[in-house]
Every structure is written in C-alpha cells, then in structure tokens.
mmCIF file as gemmi writes it, N, C-alpha and C atoms, coordinates in Angstrom:
data_model
loop_
_atom_site.group_PDB
_atom_site.id
_atom_site.type_symbol
_atom_site.label_atom_id
_atom_site.label_alt_id
_atom_site.label_comp_id
_atom_site.label_asym_id
_atom_site.label_entity_id
_atom_site.label_seq_id
_atom_site.pdbx_PDB_ins_code
_atom_site.Cartn_x
_atom_site.Cartn_y
_atom_site.Cartn_z
_atom_site.occupancy
_atom_site.B_iso_or_equiv
_atom_site.pdbx_formal_charge
_atom_site.auth_seq_id
_atom_site.auth_asym_id
_atom_site.pdbx_PDB_model_num
ATOM 1 N N . MET Axp A 1 ? 32.58 -14.073 21.305 1 0 ? 1 A 1
ATOM 2 C CA . MET Axp A 1 ? 33.618 -15.072 21.114 1 0 ? 1 A 1
ATOM 3 C C . MET Axp A 1 ? 34.049 -15.062 19.647 1 0 ? 1 A 1
ATOM 4 N N . TYR Axp A 2 ? 35.322 -15.22 19.42 1 0 ? 2 A 1
ATOM 5 C CA . TYR Axp A 2 ? 35.893 -15.247 18.082 1 0 ? 2 A 1
ATOM 6 C C . TYR Axp A 2 ? 35.433 -16.48 17.321 1 0 ? 2 A 1
ATOM 7 N N . LYS Axp A 3 ? 35.019 -16.258 16.112 1 0 ? 3 A 1
ATOM 8 C CA . LYS Axp A 3 ? 34.66 -17.362 15.233 1 0 ? 3 A 1
ATOM 9 C C . LYS Axp A 3 ? 35.522 -17.242 13.984 1 0 ? 3 A 1
ATOM 10 N N . LYS Axp A 4 ? 36.283 -18.272 13.7 1 0 ? 4 A 1
ATOM 11 C CA . LYS Axp A 4 ? 37.172 -18.237 12.54 1 0 ? 4 A 1
ATOM 12 C C . LYS Axp A 4 ? 36.399 -17.956 11.259 1 0 ? 4 A 1
ATOM 13 N N . LYS Axp A 5 ? 35.222 -18.497 11.16 1 0 ? 5 A 1
ATOM 14 C CA . LYS Axp A 5 ? 34.429 -18.301 9.948 1 0 ? 5 A 1
ATOM 15 C C . LYS Axp A 5 ? 34.13 -16.816 9.724 1 0 ? 5 A 1
ATOM 16 N N . ASP Axp A 6 ? 33.794 -16.069 10.79 1 0 ? 6 A 1
ATOM 17 C CA . ASP Axp A 6 ? 33.509 -14.642 10.665 1 0 ? 6 A 1
ATOM 18 C C . ASP Axp A 6 ? 34.721 -13.884 10.138 1 0 ? 6 A 1
ATOM 19 N N . LEU Axp A 7 ? 35.877 -14.157 10.7 1 0 ? 7 A 1
ATOM 20 C CA . LEU Axp A 7 ? 37.093 -13.496 10.267 1 0 ? 7 A 1
ATOM 21 C C . LEU Axp A 7 ? 37.413 -13.842 8.822 1 0 ? 7 A 1
ATOM 22 N N . ASP Axp A 8 ? 37.257 -15.098 8.46 1 0 ? 8 A 1
ATOM 23 C CA . ASP Axp A 8 ? 37.512 -15.523 7.084 1 0 ? 8 A 1
ATOM 24 C C . ASP Axp A 8 ? 36.656 -14.744 6.092 1 0 ? 8 A 1
ATOM 25 N N . VAL Axp A 9 ? 35.418 -14.514 6.462 1 0 ? 9 A 1
ATOM 26 C CA . VAL Axp A 9 ? 34.521 -13.756 5.585 1 0 ? 9 A 1
ATOM 27 C C . VAL Axp A 9 ? 35.006 -12.322 5.452 1 0 ? 9 A 1
ATOM 28 N N . LEU Axp A 10 ? 35.359 -11.701 6.57 1 0 ? 10 A 1
ATOM 29 C CA . LEU Axp A 10 ? 35.757 -10.296 6.559 1 0 ? 10 A 1
ATOM 30 C C . LEU Axp A 10 ? 37.059 -10.03 5.813 1 0 ? 10 A 1
ATOM 31 N N . ILE Axp A 11 ? 37.986 -10.954 5.857 1 0 ? 11 A 1
ATOM 32 C CA . ILE Axp A 11 ? 39.284 -10.719 5.203 1 0 ? 11 A 1
ATOM 33 C C . ILE Axp A 11 ? 39.344 -11.319 3.8 1 0 ? 11 A 1
ATOM 34 N N . ASN Axp A 12 ? 38.283 -11.962 3.387 1 0 ? 12 A 1
ATOM 35 C CA . ASN Axp A 12 ? 38.225 -12.547 2.049 1 0 ? 12 A 1
ATOM 36 C C . ASN Axp A 12 ? 38.261 -11.424 1.015 1 0 ? 12 A 1
ATOM 37 N N . PRO Axp A 13 ? 39.154 -11.495 0.03 1 0 ? 13 A 1
ATOM 38 C CA . PRO Axp A 13 ? 39.227 -10.434 -0.989 1 0 ? 13 A 1
ATOM 39 C C . PRO Axp A 13 ? 37.957 -10.32 -1.83 1 0 ? 13 A 1
ATOM 40 N N . LEU Axp A 14 ? 37.109 -11.327 -1.799 1 0 ? 14 A 1
ATOM 41 C CA . LEU Axp A 14 ? 35.86 -11.279 -2.555 1 0 ? 14 A 1
ATOM 42 C C . LEU Axp A 14 ? 34.708 -10.685 -1.741 1 0 ? 14 A 1
ATOM 43 N N . TYR Axp A 15 ? 34.977 -10.36 -0.468 1 0 ? 15 A 1
ATOM 44 C CA . TYR Axp A 15 ? 33.948 -9.796 0.407 1 0 ? 15 A 1
ATOM 45 C C . TYR Axp A 15 ? 33.501 -8.437 -0.125 1 0 ? 15 A 1
ATOM 46 N N . VAL Axp A 16 ? 32.206 -8.249 -0.247 1 0 ? 16 A 1
ATOM 47 C CA . VAL Axp A 16 ? 31.64 -6.988 -0.72 1 0 ? 16 A 1
ATOM 48 C C . VAL Axp A 16 ? 31.042 -6.264 0.48 1 0 ? 16 A 1
ATOM 49 N N . VAL Axp A 17 ? 31.475 -5.041 0.69 1 0 ? 17 A 1
ATOM 50 C CA . VAL Axp A 17 ? 30.994 -4.241 1.81 1 0 ? 17 A 1
ATOM 51 C C . VAL Axp A 17 ? 29.574 -3.78 1.509 1 0 ? 17 A 1
ATOM 52 N N . SER Axp A 18 ? 28.691 -4.007 2.456 1 0 ? 18 A 1
ATOM 53 C CA . SER Axp A 18 ? 27.296 -3.585 2.321 1 0 ? 18 A 1
ATOM 54 C C . SER Axp A 18 ? 27.196 -2.07 2.434 1 0 ? 18 A 1
ATOM 55 N N . VAL Axp A 19 ? 26.208 -1.494 1.769 1 0 ? 19 A 1
ATOM 56 C CA . VAL Axp A 19 ? 25.987 -0.054 1.861 1 0 ? 19 A 1
ATOM 57 C C . VAL Axp A 19 ? 25.704 0.348 3.309 1 0 ? 19 A 1
ATOM 58 N N . PHE Axp A 20 ? 25.092 -0.536 4.081 1 0 ? 20 A 1
ATOM 59 C CA . PHE Axp A 20 ? 24.786 -0.233 5.476 1 0 ? 20 A 1
ATOM 60 C C . PHE Axp A 20 ? 26.05 -0.144 6.33 1 0 ? 20 A 1
ATOM 61 N N . GLU Axp A 21 ? 27.102 -0.829 5.923 1 0 ? 21 A 1
ATOM 62 C CA . GLU Axp A 21 ? 28.367 -0.775 6.658 1 0 ? 21 A 1
ATOM 63 C C . GLU Axp A 21 ? 29.121 0.524 6.403 1 0 ? 21 A 1
ATOM 64 N N . LYS Axp A 22 ? 28.747 1.228 5.356 1 0 ? 22 A 1
ATOM 65 C CA . LYS Axp A 22 ? 29.411 2.479 5 1 0 ? 22 A 1
ATOM 66 C C . LYS Axp A 22 ? 28.78 3.69 5.689 1 0 ? 22 A 1
ATOM 67 N N . TRP Axp A 23 ? 27.674 3.487 6.384 1 0 ? 23 A 1
ATOM 68 C CA . TRP Axp A 23 ? 26.952 4.571 7.047 1 0 ? 23 A 1
ATOM 69 C C . TRP Axp A 23 ? 27.007 4.377 8.561 1 0 ? 23 A 1
ATOM 70 N N . SER Axp A 24 ? 27.231 5.459 9.282 1 0 ? 24 A 1
ATOM 71 C CA . SER Axp A 24 ? 27.233 5.392 10.746 1 0 ? 24 A 1
ATOM 72 C C . SER Axp A 24 ? 25.782 5.385 11.241 1 0 ? 24 A 1
ATOM 73 N N . PRO Axp A 25 ? 25.567 4.963 12.483 1 0 ? 25 A 1
ATOM 74 C CA . PRO Axp A 25 ? 24.205 5.015 13.037 1 0 ? 25 A 1
ATOM 75 C C . PRO Axp A 25 ? 23.61 6.423 13.011 1 0 ? 25 A 1
ATOM 76 N N . LEU Axp A 26 ? 24.435 7.438 13.247 1 0 ? 26 A 1
ATOM 77 C CA . LEU Axp A 26 ? 23.943 8.823 13.196 1 0 ? 26 A 1
ATOM 78 C C . LEU Axp A 26 ? 23.516 9.199 11.78 1 0 ? 26 A 1
ATOM 79 N N . GLU Axp A 27 ? 24.313 8.835 10.791 1 0 ? 27 A 1
ATOM 80 C CA . GLU Axp A 27 ? 23.956 9.139 9.4 1 0 ? 27 A 1
ATOM 81 C C . GLU Axp A 27 ? 22.648 8.445 9.011 1 0 ? 27 A 1
ATOM 82 N N . ILE Axp A 28 ? 22.474 7.21 9.45 1 0 ? 28 A 1
ATOM 83 C CA . ILE Axp A 28 ? 21.243 6.474 9.148 1 0 ? 28 A 1
ATOM 84 C C . ILE Axp A 28 ? 20.05 7.142 9.82 1 0 ? 28 A 1
ATOM 85 N N . ALA Axp A 29 ? 20.214 7.57 11.061 1 0 ? 29 A 1
ATOM 86 C CA . ALA Axp A 29 ? 19.124 8.241 11.778 1 0 ? 29 A 1
ATOM 87 C C . ALA Axp A 29 ? 18.733 9.547 11.082 1 0 ? 29 A 1
ATOM 88 N N . ILE Axp A 30 ? 19.721 10.321 10.653 1 0 ? 30 A 1
ATOM 89 C CA . ILE Axp A 30 ? 19.436 11.568 9.928 1 0 ? 30 A 1
ATOM 90 C C . ILE Axp A 30 ? 18.714 11.256 8.626 1 0 ? 30 A 1
ATOM 91 N N . PHE Axp A 31 ? 19.186 10.243 7.906 1 0 ? 31 A 1
ATOM 92 C CA . PHE Axp A 31 ? 18.534 9.839 6.66 1 0 ? 31 A 1
ATOM 93 C C . PHE Axp A 31 ? 17.07 9.478 6.904 1 0 ? 31 A 1
ATOM 94 N N . GLU Axp A 32 ? 16.811 8.614 7.898 1 0 ? 32 A 1
ATOM 95 C CA . GLU Axp A 32 ? 15.445 8.135 8.134 1 0 ? 32 A 1
ATOM 96 C C . GLU Axp A 32 ? 14.509 9.261 8.551 1 0 ? 32 A 1
ATOM 97 N N . GLU Axp A 33 ? 14.976 10.14 9.416 1 0 ? 33 A 1
ATOM 98 C CA . GLU Axp A 33 ? 14.132 11.272 9.815 1 0 ? 33 A 1
ATOM 99 C C . GLU Axp A 33 ? 13.891 12.214 8.63 1 0 ? 33 A 1
ATOM 100 N N . SER Axp A 34 ? 14.922 12.413 7.828 1 0 ? 34 A 1
ATOM 101 C CA . SER Axp A 34 ? 14.813 13.318 6.678 1 0 ? 34 A 1
ATOM 102 C C . SER Axp A 34 ? 13.903 12.756 5.595 1 0 ? 34 A 1
ATOM 103 N N . ILE Axp A 35 ? 14.001 11.473 5.327 1 0 ? 35 A 1
ATOM 104 C CA . ILE Axp A 35 ? 13.161 10.873 4.287 1 0 ? 35 A 1
ATOM 105 C C . ILE Axp A 35 ? 11.695 10.929 4.699 1 0 ? 35 A 1
ATOM 106 N N . LEU Axp A 36 ? 11.444 10.794 5.999 1 0 ? 36 A 1
ATOM 107 C CA . LEU Axp A 36 ? 10.076 10.874 6.5 1 0 ? 36 A 1
ATOM 108 C C . LEU Axp A 36 ? 9.541 12.297 6.38 1 0 ? 36 A 1
ATOM 109 N N . LYS Axp A 37 ? 10.382 13.268 6.674 1 0 ? 37 A 1
ATOM 110 C CA . LYS Axp A 37 ? 9.938 14.662 6.676 1 0 ? 37 A 1
ATOM 111 C C . LYS Axp A 37 ? 9.942 15.299 5.291 1 0 ? 37 A 1
ATOM 112 N N . PHE Axp A 38 ? 10.94 14.955 4.461 1 0 ? 38 A 1
ATOM 113 C CA . PHE Axp A 38 ? 11.122 15.649 3.183 1 0 ? 38 A 1
ATOM 114 C C . PHE Axp A 38 ? 10.915 14.768 1.953 1 0 ? 38 A 1
ATOM 115 N N . GLY Axp A 39 ? 10.673 13.485 2.145 1 0 ? 39 A 1
ATOM 116 C CA . GLY Axp A 39 ? 10.48 12.603 0.995 1 0 ? 39 A 1
ATOM 117 C C . GLY Axp A 39 ? 11.79 12.337 0.266 1 0 ? 39 A 1
ATOM 118 N N . LYS Axp A 40 ? 11.691 12.065 -1.012 1 0 ? 40 A 1
ATOM 119 C CA . LYS Axp A 40 ? 12.845 11.631 -1.814 1 0 ? 40 A 1
ATOM 120 C C . LYS Axp A 40 ? 13.664 12.803 -2.346 1 0 ? 40 A 1
ATOM 121 N N . GLN Axp A 41 ? 13.921 13.776 -1.516 1 0 ? 41 A 1
ATOM 122 C CA . GLN Axp A 41 ? 14.762 14.913 -1.899 1 0 ? 41 A 1
ATOM 123 C C . GLN Axp A 41 ? 16.22 14.564 -1.566 1 0 ? 41 A 1
ATOM 124 N N . PHE Axp A 42 ? 16.798 13.71 -2.395 1 0 ? 42 A 1
ATOM 125 C CA . PHE Axp A 42 ? 18.096 13.13 -2.099 1 0 ? 42 A 1
ATOM 126 C C . PHE Axp A 42 ? 19.208 14.169 -1.985 1 0 ? 42 A 1
ATOM 127 N N . GLU Axp A 43 ? 19.169 15.217 -2.79 1 0 ? 43 A 1
ATOM 128 C CA . GLU Axp A 43 ? 20.204 16.253 -2.704 1 0 ? 43 A 1
ATOM 129 C C . GLU Axp A 43 ? 20.115 16.977 -1.368 1 0 ? 43 A 1
ATOM 130 N N . PHE Axp A 44 ? 18.901 17.315 -0.948 1 0 ? 44 A 1
ATOM 131 C CA . PHE Axp A 44 ? 18.709 18.001 0.321 1 0 ? 44 A 1
ATOM 132 C C . PHE Axp A 44 ? 19.109 17.102 1.489 1 0 ? 44 A 1
ATOM 133 N N . ILE Axp A 45 ? 18.725 15.834 1.419 1 0 ? 45 A 1
ATOM 134 C CA . ILE Axp A 45 ? 19.072 14.887 2.48 1 0 ? 45 A 1
ATOM 135 C C . ILE Axp A 45 ? 20.594 14.729 2.564 1 0 ? 45 A 1
ATOM 136 N N . ALA Axp A 46 ? 21.265 14.714 1.427 1 0 ? 46 A 1
ATOM 137 C CA . ALA Axp A 46 ? 22.731 14.628 1.423 1 0 ? 46 A 1
ATOM 138 C C . ALA Axp A 46 ? 23.336 15.821 2.155 1 0 ? 46 A 1
ATOM 139 N N . GLU Axp A 47 ? 22.758 16.999 1.963 1 0 ? 47 A 1
ATOM 140 C CA . GLU Axp A 47 ? 23.235 18.188 2.673 1 0 ? 47 A 1
ATOM 141 C C . GLU Axp A 47 ? 23.036 18.033 4.175 1 0 ? 47 A 1
ATOM 142 N N . LEU Axp A 48 ? 21.901 17.484 4.575 1 0 ? 48 A 1
ATOM 143 C CA . LEU Axp A 48 ? 21.622 17.301 5.998 1 0 ? 48 A 1
ATOM 144 C C . LEU Axp A 48 ? 22.558 16.273 6.628 1 0 ? 48 A 1
ATOM 145 N N . VAL Axp A 49 ? 22.802 15.182 5.908 1 0 ? 49 A 1
ATOM 146 C CA . VAL Axp A 49 ? 23.717 14.153 6.419 1 0 ? 49 A 1
ATOM 147 C C . VAL Axp A 49 ? 25.128 14.738 6.488 1 0 ? 49 A 1
ATOM 148 N N . GLY Axp A 50 ? 25.497 15.484 5.469 1 0 ? 50 A 1
ATOM 149 C CA . GLY Axp A 50 ? 26.762 16.204 5.474 1 0 ? 50 A 1
ATOM 150 C C . GLY Axp A 50 ? 27.968 15.454 4.958 1 0 ? 50 A 1
ATOM 151 N N . SER Axp A 51 ? 27.965 14.15 5.075 1 0 ? 51 A 1
ATOM 152 C CA . SER Axp A 51 ? 29.149 13.369 4.689 1 0 ? 51 A 1
ATOM 153 C C . SER Axp A 51 ? 28.883 12.446 3.503 1 0 ? 51 A 1
ATOM 154 N N . LYS Axp A 52 ? 27.705 12.55 2.909 1 0 ? 52 A 1
ATOM 155 C CA . LYS Axp A 52 ? 27.327 11.676 1.794 1 0 ? 52 A 1
ATOM 156 C C . LYS Axp A 52 ? 26.88 12.519 0.605 1 0 ? 52 A 1
ATOM 157 N N . SER Axp A 53 ? 27.123 12.009 -0.587 1 0 ? 53 A 1
ATOM 158 C CA . SER Axp A 53 ? 26.672 12.674 -1.81 1 0 ? 53 A 1
ATOM 159 C C . SER Axp A 53 ? 25.22 12.291 -2.098 1 0 ? 53 A 1
ATOM 160 N N . PRO Axp A 54 ? 24.548 13.036 -2.969 1 0 ? 54 A 1
ATOM 161 C CA . PRO Axp A 54 ? 23.197 12.633 -3.366 1 0 ? 54 A 1
ATOM 162 C C . PRO Axp A 54 ? 23.167 11.208 -3.936 1 0 ? 54 A 1
ATOM 163 N N . LYS Axp A 55 ? 24.218 10.831 -4.658 1 0 ? 55 A 1
ATOM 164 C CA . LYS Axp A 55 ? 24.298 9.461 -5.197 1 0 ? 55 A 1
ATOM 165 C C . LYS Axp A 55 ? 24.373 8.444 -4.061 1 0 ? 55 A 1
ATOM 166 N N . ASP Axp A 56 ? 25.17 8.739 -3.031 1 0 ? 56 A 1
ATOM 167 C CA . ASP Axp A 56 ? 25.266 7.851 -1.866 1 0 ? 56 A 1
ATOM 168 C C . ASP Axp A 56 ? 23.902 7.702 -1.196 1 0 ? 56 A 1
ATOM 169 N N . VAL Axp A 57 ? 23.2 8.824 -1.054 1 0 ? 57 A 1
ATOM 170 C CA . VAL Axp A 57 ? 21.882 8.808 -0.408 1 0 ? 57 A 1
ATOM 171 C C . VAL Axp A 57 ? 20.901 7.98 -1.225 1 0 ? 57 A 1
ATOM 172 N N . TYR Axp A 58 ? 20.922 8.168 -2.55 1 0 ? 58 A 1
ATOM 173 C CA . TYR Axp A 58 ? 20.021 7.409 -3.425 1 0 ? 58 A 1
ATOM 174 C C . TYR Axp A 58 ? 20.321 5.912 -3.349 1 0 ? 58 A 1
ATOM 175 N N . GLU Axp A 59 ? 21.599 5.545 -3.395 1 0 ? 59 A 1
ATOM 176 C CA . GLU Axp A 59 ? 21.974 4.127 -3.303 1 0 ? 59 A 1
ATOM 177 C C . GLU Axp A 59 ? 21.563 3.537 -1.952 1 0 ? 59 A 1
ATOM 178 N N . PHE Axp A 60 ? 21.728 4.323 -0.886 1 0 ? 60 A 1
ATOM 179 C CA . PHE Axp A 60 ? 21.304 3.866 0.432 1 0 ? 60 A 1
ATOM 180 C C . PHE Axp A 60 ? 19.797 3.666 0.452 1 0 ? 60 A 1
ATOM 181 N N . TYR Axp A 61 ? 19.067 4.612 -0.143 1 0 ? 61 A 1
ATOM 182 C CA . TYR Axp A 61 ? 17.606 4.517 -0.209 1 0 ? 61 A 1
ATOM 183 C C . TYR Axp A 61 ? 17.168 3.226 -0.902 1 0 ? 61 A 1
ATOM 184 N N . LEU Axp A 62 ? 17.809 2.887 -1.999 1 0 ? 62 A 1
ATOM 185 C CA . LEU Axp A 62 ? 17.438 1.672 -2.738 1 0 ? 62 A 1
ATOM 186 C C . LEU Axp A 62 ? 17.62 0.423 -1.88 1 0 ? 62 A 1
ATOM 187 N N . GLU Axp A 63 ? 18.689 0.37 -1.093 1 0 ? 63 A 1
ATOM 188 C CA . GLU Axp A 63 ? 18.912 -0.768 -0.202 1 0 ? 63 A 1
ATOM 189 C C . GLU Axp A 63 ? 17.963 -0.718 0.997 1 0 ? 63 A 1
ATOM 190 N N . TRP Axp A 64 ? 17.761 0.477 1.528 1 0 ? 64 A 1
ATOM 191 C CA . TRP Axp A 64 ? 16.926 0.688 2.71 1 0 ? 64 A 1
ATOM 192 C C . TRP Axp A 64 ? 15.483 0.26 2.468 1 0 ? 64 A 1
ATOM 193 N N . LYS Axp A 65 ? 15.038 0.373 1.204 1 0 ? 65 A 1
ATOM 194 C CA . LYS Axp A 65 ? 13.661 -0.015 0.861 1 0 ? 65 A 1
ATOM 195 C C . LYS Axp A 65 ? 13.364 -1.475 1.183 1 0 ? 65 A 1
ATOM 196 N N . GLY Axp A 66 ? 14.375 -2.301 1.295 1 0 ? 66 A 1
ATOM 197 C CA . GLY Axp A 66 ? 14.182 -3.716 1.587 1 0 ? 66 A 1
ATOM 198 C C . GLY Axp A 66 ? 14.203 -4.05 3.07 1 0 ? 66 A 1
ATOM 199 N N . THR Axp A 67 ? 14.211 -3.027 3.923 1 0 ? 67 A 1
ATOM 200 C CA . THR Axp A 67 ? 14.309 -3.263 5.365 1 0 ? 67 A 1
ATOM 201 C C . THR Axp A 67 ? 12.974 -3.059 6.074 1 0 ? 67 A 1
ATOM 202 N N . SER Axp A 68 ? 12.928 -3.491 7.312 1 0 ? 68 A 1
ATOM 203 C CA . SER Axp A 68 ? 11.727 -3.28 8.13 1 0 ? 68 A 1
ATOM 204 C C . SER Axp A 68 ? 11.545 -1.795 8.439 1 0 ? 68 A 1
ATOM 205 N N . HIS Axp A 69 ? 12.622 -1.031 8.426 1 0 ? 69 A 1
ATOM 206 C CA . HIS Axp A 69 ? 12.512 0.412 8.665 1 0 ? 69 A 1
ATOM 207 C C . HIS Axp A 69 ? 11.691 1.065 7.55 1 0 ? 69 A 1
ATOM 208 N N . PHE Axp A 70 ? 11.869 0.602 6.326 1 0 ? 70 A 1
ATOM 209 C CA . PHE Axp A 70 ? 11.088 1.148 5.209 1 0 ? 70 A 1
ATOM 210 C C . PHE Axp A 70 ? 9.609 0.835 5.4 1 0 ? 70 A 1
ATOM 211 N N . LYS Axp A 71 ? 9.311 -0.367 5.864 1 0 ? 71 A 1
ATOM 212 C CA . LYS Axp A 71 ? 7.908 -0.731 6.086 1 0 ? 71 A 1
ATOM 213 C C . LYS Axp A 71 ? 7.278 0.188 7.13 1 0 ? 71 A 1
ATOM 214 N N . SER Axp A 72 ? 8.024 0.53 8.168 1 0 ? 72 A 1
ATOM 215 C CA . SER Axp A 72 ? 7.53 1.465 9.183 1 0 ? 72 A 1
ATOM 216 C C . SER Axp A 72 ? 7.33 2.849 8.578 1 0 ? 72 A 1
ATOM 217 N N . TYR Axp A 73 ? 8.287 3.273 7.751 1 0 ? 73 A 1
ATOM 218 C CA . TYR Axp A 73 ? 8.197 4.554 7.066 1 0 ? 73 A 1
ATOM 219 C C . TYR Axp A 73 ? 6.951 4.606 6.184 1 0 ? 73 A 1
ATOM 220 N N . LYS Axp A 74 ? 6.744 3.554 5.408 1 0 ? 74 A 1
ATOM 221 C CA . LYS Axp A 74 ? 5.607 3.512 4.495 1 0 ? 74 A 1
ATOM 222 C C . LYS Axp A 74 ? 4.286 3.553 5.276 1 0 ? 74 A 1
ATOM 223 N N . ALA Axp A 75 ? 4.222 2.841 6.394 1 0 ? 75 A 1
ATOM 224 C CA . ALA Axp A 75 ? 3.014 2.86 7.232 1 0 ? 75 A 1
ATOM 225 C C . ALA Axp A 75 ? 2.767 4.257 7.785 1 0 ? 75 A 1
ATOM 226 N N . ALA Axp A 76 ? 3.824 4.95 8.19 1 0 ? 76 A 1
ATOM 227 C CA . ALA Axp A 76 ? 3.674 6.313 8.715 1 0 ? 76 A 1
ATOM 228 C C . ALA Axp A 76 ? 3.178 7.263 7.636 1 0 ? 76 A 1
ATOM 229 N N . VAL Axp A 77 ? 3.695 7.126 6.437 1 0 ? 77 A 1
ATOM 230 C CA . VAL Axp A 77 ? 3.26 7.982 5.327 1 0 ? 77 A 1
ATOM 231 C C . VAL Axp A 77 ? 1.798 7.708 4.989 1 0 ? 77 A 1
ATOM 232 N N . MET Axp A 78 ? 1.436 6.443 4.919 1 0 ? 78 A 1
ATOM 233 C CA . MET Axp A 78 ? 0.04 6.096 4.609 1 0 ? 78 A 1
ATOM 234 C C . MET Axp A 78 ? -0.901 6.596 5.694 1 0 ? 78 A 1
ATOM 235 N N . SER Axp A 79 ? -0.479 6.523 6.928 1 0 ? 79 A 1
ATOM 236 C CA . SER Axp A 79 ? -1.295 7.01 8.052 1 0 ? 79 A 1
ATOM 237 C C . SER Axp A 79 ? -1.479 8.519 7.942 1 0 ? 79 A 1
ATOM 238 N N . ALA Axp A 80 ? -0.417 9.225 7.625 1 0 ? 80 A 1
ATOM 239 C CA . ALA Axp A 80 ? -0.509 10.682 7.476 1 0 ? 80 A 1
ATOM 240 C C . ALA Axp A 80 ? -1.416 11.046 6.315 1 0 ? 80 A 1
ATOM 241 N N . LEU Axp A 81 ? -1.333 10.304 5.231 1 0 ? 81 A 1
ATOM 242 C CA . LEU Axp A 81 ? -2.185 10.583 4.073 1 0 ? 81 A 1
ATOM 243 C C . LEU Axp A 81 ? -3.654 10.329 4.393 1 0 ? 81 A 1
ATOM 244 N N . SER Axp A 82 ? -3.938 9.32 5.192 1 0 ? 82 A 1
ATOM 245 C CA . SER Axp A 82 ? -5.329 9.023 5.546 1 0 ? 82 A 1
ATOM 246 C C . SER Axp A 82 ? -5.905 10.109 6.438 1 0 ? 82 A 1
ATOM 247 N N . LEU Axp A 83 ? -5.081 10.781 7.205 1 0 ? 83 A 1
ATOM 248 C CA . LEU Axp A 83 ? -5.545 11.893 8.05 1 0 ? 83 A 1
ATOM 249 C C . LEU Axp A 83 ? -5.906 13.116 7.221 1 0 ? 83 A 1
ATOM 250 N N . ILE Axp A 84 ? -5.218 13.265 6.083 1 0 ? 84 A 1
ATOM 251 C CA . ILE Axp A 84 ? -5.466 14.404 5.198 1 0 ? 84 A 1
ATOM 252 C C . ILE Axp A 84 ? -6.785 14.237 4.462 1 0 ? 84 A 1
ATOM 253 N N . HIS Axp A 85 ? -7.107 13.012 4.087 1 0 ? 85 A 1
ATOM 254 C CA . HIS Axp A 85 ? -8.315 12.764 3.287 1 0 ? 85 A 1
ATOM 255 C C . HIS Axp A 85 ? -9.491 12.482 4.128 1 0 ? 85 A 1
C-alpha cells in the first residue's frame, strides 16, 4: 500500500542513496561469495563483479561490515581457521 511518507522520503532532495541500493542482489551475492573465498582482494573482487570499481567494492565492504551477513562471514572464517589449527 502507498504511504505518502515513503514517497516523501524518496523524492526529498536531501535523501542520500545507500550503498546497498546501488548494488543488485546478484552483485551482492558475487561480492559475499568472493570475500569469503578470496578475502579482502578488492581489485580481484571488482573484476569478478564486473560492474564495480575496486573503490566501489571497498566502500561496499565498509558498509557491509555492519550487517548480519558480515557476522556470518566472520563466523565462517573463524570456523575454518579453527579446523586448520
């Protein structure tokens, strides 16, 4: 259902687009799989995503660190490290 408040926010000239709004679900999925497999190789990940620069990938990473997806990523990395030791 349409909410006037939502539209007002979106068309407000002061509205700042989130970095997450600039990435498609496919780009995010490629980023997350790549960061898990290759770590912080932002230039390489940018090549894999194909439509983002290394700077875009790094900026996305900084925002992504504050999400629950990062917590899952960190747990997976720690689990893998514990298997090695």
